[in-house]
Backbone as numpy.savetxt, mean C-alpha at the origin, in Angstrom:
# Nx Ny Nz CAx CAy CAz Cx Cy Cz
14.13 -15.92 -9.25 13.14 -15.82 -9.25 14.18 -14.15 -8.28
14.50 -14.10 -8.22 15.45 -12.27 -7.78 16.43 -12.14 -9.18
17.11 -13.45 -10.04 16.91 -13.48 -11.55 16.53 -12.50 -12.36
14.64 -12.89 -12.21 14.34 -11.77 -12.72 14.05 -10.36 -12.16
15.21 -9.29 -11.76 14.69 -8.24 -11.39 16.19 -7.87 -12.10
15.91 -6.84 -12.48 17.16 -5.79 -12.99 17.56 -5.24 -12.08
17.14 -4.27 -11.43 17.71 -3.63 -10.28 17.01 -4.07 -8.47
17.46 -4.10 -7.27 17.17 -4.08 -6.73 16.70 -2.47 -5.55
15.43 -1.41 -5.19 15.23 -0.60 -4.96 15.35 -0.35 -3.19
14.78 -0.77 -2.37 15.58 -1.38 -0.98 14.73 -2.83 -0.60
15.90 -2.49 0.09 16.68 -3.64 0.63 15.77 -3.96 1.62
15.61 -5.65 2.27 14.93 -6.21 3.52 14.95 -5.30 4.53
16.29 -5.35 4.60 17.22 -3.91 5.72 16.23 -2.18 5.85
16.47 -1.72 4.52 15.63 -0.48 4.38 14.09 -0.75 4.22
13.39 -1.68 4.15 12.25 -1.72 4.26 11.52 -1.98 5.42
12.87 -2.90 6.47 12.78 -2.09 8.06 12.10 -1.46 8.80
13.84 -0.46 8.12 13.77 0.10 8.87 12.75 1.73 8.04
11.98 1.69 6.83 10.48 2.60 6.84 9.08 2.43 7.87
9.55 0.74 7.60 8.39 0.56 8.49 8.23 0.57 9.87
9.47 1.14 10.21 9.32 1.28 11.57 9.64 3.07 11.95
10.12 3.37 11.22 10.03 4.80 11.22 8.27 5.53 11.05
7.90 4.74 9.80 6.46 4.98 9.88 5.45 4.78 10.46
5.48 4.00 11.21 4.66 3.07 12.39 5.21 3.91 13.46
6.38 5.05 13.83 6.45 5.67 14.65 5.27 6.83 14.62
5.66 7.16 13.72 4.70 8.19 13.18 3.22 8.15 13.41
2.77 7.27 13.15 1.36 6.51 12.90 0.94 6.88 14.44
1.64 6.04 14.92 1.69 6.02 17.11 1.95 7.20 17.53
2.37 8.45 16.82 2.58 9.50 17.77 1.31 10.85 16.82
0.05 10.43 15.91 -0.28 10.92 15.17 -1.63 10.89 16.02
-1.74 9.29 16.13 -2.53 8.84 16.51 -2.80 8.53 18.13
-1.53 9.30 18.69 -1.46 9.05 20.14 -2.80 9.13 20.68
-3.59 7.80 22.03 -5.16 8.36 22.42 -6.04 7.70 21.04
-6.36 7.59 20.32 -7.11 7.73 19.75 -6.62 5.61 19.30
-8.01 5.05 18.78 -7.49 3.87 18.33 -8.06 3.39 16.75
-7.01 4.22 15.09 -7.46 3.88 14.09 -7.31 3.23 13.54
-8.12 2.25 12.55 -7.97 0.87 12.01 -7.56 0.96 10.40
-6.81 -0.05 10.82 -6.09 0.04 9.79 -6.15 -0.83 8.67
-6.74 -0.68 7.80 -7.31 -0.90 6.56 -6.11 -1.91 5.72
-6.34 -2.94 5.07 -4.89 -2.82 4.03 -5.50 -3.63 3.00
-4.54 -3.22 1.73 -5.35 -3.35 0.17 -5.09 -5.01 0.19
-5.60 -5.04 -0.15 -5.17 -7.05 -0.44 -5.28 -7.22 -1.61
-3.99 -7.99 -2.39 -3.29 -8.67 -1.90 -1.75 -7.95 -0.94
-1.32 -6.55 -1.97 -0.12 -6.19 -2.01 -0.37 -6.21 -0.52
-0.82 -5.31 -0.10 -0.25 -4.54 1.22 -0.06 -5.99 2.55
-0.05 -7.23 2.46 -0.22 -7.92 2.82 1.11 -8.00 3.94
2.52 -8.32 3.48 3.52 -7.81 4.35 4.24 -6.63 4.54
3.64 -5.60 4.32 3.22 -4.41 4.47 2.58 -4.11 6.03
2.18 -4.29 5.30 0.70 -4.28 6.48 1.38 -5.37 7.88
1.92 -5.97 7.85 2.06 -7.02 8.95 3.25 -6.26 10.03
4.03 -6.00 8.60 5.51 -5.40 9.38 5.34 -4.02 9.62
4.27 -3.24 9.51 3.88 -2.15 9.47 3.75 -1.94 11.03
2.21 -2.69 11.46 1.70 -2.88 12.48 2.21 -3.13 14.18
3.01 -4.25 13.62 3.90 -4.50 14.29 4.83 -3.20 14.87
5.47 -2.48 14.42 5.61 -1.06 14.63 5.36 0.32 15.78
4.58 -0.14 15.68 3.41 1.45 16.52 2.75 0.17 17.53
3.39 0.73 18.52 2.88 0.35 20.65 2.00 0.44 20.59
0.80 0.84 19.69 -0.46 1.10 20.58 -1.45 0.51 20.20
-2.95 1.28 20.19 -3.80 0.05 19.85 -3.96 0.41 17.98
-4.37 -0.45 17.22 -4.97 -0.08 16.34 -5.79 -0.95 16.06
-6.72 -1.14 15.16 -7.33 -2.36 14.87 -6.94 -2.64 12.93
-7.49 -3.46 13.05 -6.42 -4.37 11.64 -7.96 -5.40 10.79
-8.13 -4.60 9.35 -9.03 -4.96 8.67 -8.20 -4.94 7.18
-9.14 -5.32 6.35 -8.70 -5.62 5.06 -10.07 -5.24 4.02
-9.61 -5.16 2.98 -10.38 -4.70 1.54 -10.03 -5.07 -0.05
-10.40 -6.14 -0.74 -9.40 -5.95 -1.83 -10.66 -5.49 -2.35
-9.09 -4.72 -2.97 -10.23 -4.04 -4.47 -8.87 -4.56 -5.52
-9.61 -4.17 -7.23 -8.82 -4.48 -8.19 -9.14 -3.28 -8.82
-7.85 -3.32 -9.39 -8.07 -2.12 -11.45 -6.52 -2.50 -12.00
-5.85 -3.81 -11.33 -4.75 -3.87 -12.02 -5.32 -4.71 -13.74
-4.69 -4.87 -14.60 -4.51 -6.05 -15.83 -2.95 -6.46 -15.99
-2.34 -6.99 -16.10 -0.85 -7.13 -16.76 0.21 -5.47 -15.30
0.47 -4.75 -16.10 1.54 -4.41 -15.08 0.86 -3.17 -16.00
-0.87 -2.86 -15.68 -0.96 -1.34 -16.20 -2.96 -1.71 -14.98
-2.74 -0.32 -14.68 -4.10 0.05 -14.52 -5.12 0.53 -15.17
-6.37 -0.50 -15.14 -7.66 -0.31 -16.01 -8.17 1.75 -15.42
-7.64 2.21 -14.28 -8.75 3.71 -13.44 -9.67 2.31 -13.29
-10.14 1.25 -14.03 -12.02 1.74 -12.65 -11.97 0.79 -11.08
-12.31 0.95 -10.49 -11.97 0.32 -9.62 -12.20 -0.75 -8.93
-12.85 -2.09 -8.80 -14.18 -2.44 -8.01 -13.56 -3.69 -7.01
-13.86 -3.33 -6.10 -14.90 -3.68 -4.47 -14.75 -5.51 -4.71
-13.67 -6.62 -4.30 -13.99 -7.48 -3.96 -14.35 -8.17 -3.16
-13.85 -7.19 -1.63 -14.70 -8.08 -1.13 -14.03 -6.76 0.22
-15.58 -5.99 1.17 -15.57 -4.67 1.23 -14.72 -4.95 3.63
-14.63 -4.29 3.88 -13.87 -4.13 5.51 -14.94 -5.43 6.38
-14.87 -5.69 7.32 -15.95 -6.14 8.47 -17.02 -5.28 9.28
-15.97 -4.11 10.06 -15.49 -3.54 10.44 -16.97 -2.50 9.94
-17.88 -1.76 11.02 -18.20 -0.10 11.00 -17.38 0.68 11.24
-17.13 1.84 10.79 -15.64 2.20 9.91 -16.61 3.66 10.37
-17.97 3.85 10.75 -18.09 4.86 11.27 -18.41 6.13 12.53
-17.56 7.12 12.13 -16.93 7.41 13.41 -15.67 7.03 13.88
-14.92 6.36 12.94 -13.82 6.05 13.41 -12.30 6.66 12.40
-11.10 6.53 13.25 -10.42 6.70 12.39 -9.40 5.71 11.18
-9.64 5.90 10.71 -8.96 4.93 8.78 -8.14 5.35 8.47
-6.68 4.14 8.02 -5.90 4.56 7.58 -5.47 3.39 6.76
-5.83 3.99 4.97 -5.32 3.19 3.99 -4.15 1.87 4.35
-3.34 1.48 4.10 -2.64 1.11 3.60 -2.62 0.16 2.63
-1.49 0.68 1.88 -0.86 -0.90 0.46 0.03 0.09 0.23
0.66 -0.57 -0.72 2.20 -1.21 -1.11 2.13 0.07 -2.10
1.57 1.09 -2.61 2.41 1.14 -3.62 0.95 3.17 -4.35
0.74 3.79 -4.21 0.34 4.29 -5.14 1.37 4.56 -6.49
0.22 4.60 -7.26 1.40 4.64 -8.67 -0.03 6.19 -9.70
-1.10 5.43 -10.16 -2.13 6.38 -10.80 -2.48 7.79 -9.41
-2.70 6.46 -8.34 -3.84 6.92 -6.74 -5.09 7.65 -7.71
-5.96 6.37 -8.72 -6.86 5.99 -8.59 -7.89 5.37 -7.46
-7.39 4.01 -6.70 -7.11 3.69 -6.32 -7.30 4.30 -4.96
-6.38 4.73 -4.15 -6.16 5.48 -3.58 -7.86 6.17 -2.58
-7.54 7.75 -3.88 -8.87 8.67 -4.34 -10.19 8.12 -4.67
-10.46 6.47 -4.81 -11.27 6.21 -4.69 -12.13 5.55 -3.08
-10.67 4.82 -2.06 -11.10 4.77 -0.80 -11.14 5.39 -0.47
-10.69 7.05 -0.13 -10.46 7.14 0.95 -11.73 7.98 0.86
-12.83 8.28 -0.98 -13.14 8.74 -0.30 -15.14 7.69 -0.05
-14.95 6.60 -0.25 -15.44 5.84 0.32 -15.47 5.32 1.61
-14.38 5.44 2.16 -14.90 5.64 3.37 -14.97 6.85 4.08
-14.66 7.43 3.25 -15.64 9.41 4.01 -17.49 9.46 3.63
-17.61 8.78 2.52 -18.88 8.39 2.56 -19.76 7.24 3.69
-19.00 6.61 3.89 -19.57 5.70 4.78 -19.34 6.12 6.23
-19.22 7.75 6.18 -19.38 8.48 7.48 -17.57 8.18 8.30
-16.68 7.68 8.16 -15.33 7.65 8.66 -14.21 8.97 9.61
-14.62 8.91 10.77 -14.29 10.62 11.64 -12.81 10.92 10.84
-11.97 10.57 9.99 -11.28 10.41 9.31 -9.88 9.14 8.63
-9.77 9.90 7.52 -8.93 8.95 6.33 -7.73 9.41 5.87
-6.66 8.66 6.34 -5.89 8.85 5.65 -4.57 7.39 4.75
-3.63 8.07 4.69 -2.80 6.76 3.32 -1.89 6.59 3.95
-1.57 5.63 3.56 -0.13 4.62 4.46 0.51 3.98 2.72
1.22 4.31 2.63 2.18 3.15 1.41 4.01 3.54 1.71
4.14 2.15 1.26 5.10 2.03 1.44 6.43 2.45 0.51
6.07 2.27 -1.81 5.89 3.37 -1.94 5.33 3.84 -2.85
5.71 5.04 -3.29 4.84 6.48 -3.82 5.43 6.01 -5.63
5.50 6.58 -6.34 5.86 6.68 -8.06 4.78 7.42 -8.58
5.35 8.70 -8.36 4.47 10.33 -8.35 4.20 10.37 -10.46
5.68 10.18 -10.78 5.23 9.71 -11.76 4.18 9.27 -12.97
3.90 8.10 -11.66 1.62 7.31 -12.13 1.15 7.97 -12.09
0.87 9.16 -11.70 0.16 9.59 -11.01 -1.16 10.48 -12.22
-2.68 9.67 -11.84 -2.86 10.07 -12.80 -4.48 10.89 -12.41
-3.75 11.55 -11.40 -5.44 11.78 -10.04 -4.86 12.79 -9.08
-5.76 13.40 -8.73 -4.67 14.15 -7.98 -5.26 14.12 -6.39
-4.33 13.19 -5.73 -4.11 12.79 -4.43 -2.81 11.97 -4.36
-2.29 12.53 -3.09 -0.84 12.04 -2.29 -0.88 11.15 -1.06
-0.05 11.13 -1.52 -0.56 9.25 0.57 -0.25 10.35 1.35
-0.72 10.66 2.59 0.04 10.75 3.72 1.08 10.69 4.25
1.11 9.60 4.50 2.43 8.84 4.92 3.53 7.64 3.12
4.19 7.84 3.21 4.86 7.54 2.03 6.19 7.18 2.96
6.87 5.23 2.63 8.12 5.45 2.89 9.08 5.09 1.84
9.03 5.65 0.72 10.31 5.32 0.01 9.11 5.74 -1.89
9.86 6.55 -2.07 9.54 7.29 -3.24 10.65 6.50 -4.89
9.41 5.84 -5.73 10.73 5.37 -7.36 10.49 5.75 -8.71
11.49 6.04 -9.58 11.33 6.15 -10.15 9.84 5.56 -11.46
9.69 5.93 -11.78 8.34 5.17 -12.83 8.93 3.16 -13.92
9.41 2.73 -12.97 9.94 1.57 -13.56 8.54 0.62 -13.11
8.63 -1.18 -13.40 7.79 -1.96 -13.32 8.15 -2.50 -12.04
8.01 -2.33 -10.81 8.23 -3.00 -9.63 7.29 -3.83 -8.89
7.67 -4.69 -8.55 8.08 -6.41 -7.78 8.66 -6.99 -6.35
7.90 -7.18 -4.94 8.79 -7.75 -4.90 7.98 -6.53 -2.90
8.08 -7.96 -1.76 7.50 -7.39 -0.43 6.23 -6.90 -0.86
4.76 -8.20 -2.03 3.71 -7.99 -1.63 3.65 -7.64 -3.75
4.40 -6.72 -4.24 4.43 -6.36 -5.35 3.50 -6.89 -6.15
3.22 -7.06 -6.81 2.87 -8.82 -8.25 3.41 -8.92 -9.33
3.46 -9.27 -10.64 3.33 -9.46 -12.22 2.71 -10.42 -11.98
0.98 -10.81 -12.24 0.60 -11.61 -12.86 0.16 -12.63 -11.73
1.05 -12.31 -9.96 0.44 -13.14 -8.37 1.65 -13.47 -8.73
2.24 -13.32 -8.92 4.28 -13.53 -8.63 5.12 -13.11 -8.10
6.03 -13.73 -7.85 6.76 -12.35 -6.93 6.56 -11.55 -6.15
5.18 -11.18 -4.87 5.21 -11.37 -3.91 5.48 -10.93 -2.66
6.15 -12.56 -2.54 7.61 -12.77 -0.86 8.43 -12.60 -1.19
8.68 -12.47 -2.22 10.77 -11.39 -2.51 10.03 -11.07 -0.37
11.59 -10.38 -0.40 11.64 -9.11 1.30 12.26 -7.99 0.46
12.60 -7.63 -0.99 13.36 -6.90 -1.38 12.02 -6.27 -2.18
12.26 -4.87 -2.70 11.67 -4.29 -3.98 12.35 -4.32 -5.16
11.99 -4.57 -6.02 12.76 -4.54 -6.75 12.53 -4.32 -8.97
13.69 -3.77 -9.36 12.18 -3.53 -10.89 12.64 -4.79 -11.79
11.72 -5.35 -12.05 11.34 -6.12 -13.07 11.71 -6.30 -14.17
13.03 -6.68 -14.94 13.13 -7.75 -16.07 12.04 -6.96 -17.13
12.67 -6.02 -17.88 11.41 -6.36 -19.49 10.99 -7.13 -19.93
12.17 -7.87 -20.14 11.90 -9.09 -20.74 10.76 -10.30 -20.16
10.45 -10.25 -18.97 9.95 -11.10 -18.24 8.48 -11.00 -18.52
8.38 -9.71 -18.39 6.52 -9.31 -18.41 6.75 -8.86 -20.14
7.19 -8.42 -21.06 7.10 -8.57 -21.97 6.91 -9.29 -23.43
6.84 -10.19 -22.73 7.29 -12.00 -23.66 5.86 -12.57 -24.13
């Protein structure tokens, strides 16, 4: 699998450091509150698990499954495959995702939770790809800004594979241009 990686953008150690930094910031910003961390499946899994362990205060964990990608590009159409199981009304929600690219998903989900009566909705992404942005939104908590490359690992996939890598890397173009 690692032979398919053209360049490593984040090592396992760098990812761990990012999770600690973001966890401390969220803990500080939500002192005295009990926010709901809502992970967007499947990409959020490694990041949310490690991030949650770095928040040393009360948080609820929930998940939702949304889709908008086909292959290497976003369709721009958001589909909710699994909704959260908790009532978010009157609660602080932090949406956790692996990457903000076009921004379509996070913009849609932020509005979705506000419409459901959440007190506040913030977003937290391991990666930010500003060059890919198609809508006006930025994540509230960002781990690392990356170039406009197709990346995999640590939750990010290509056709369902590579999510289990402990690094984030640029996938060799010959892998996805077959």
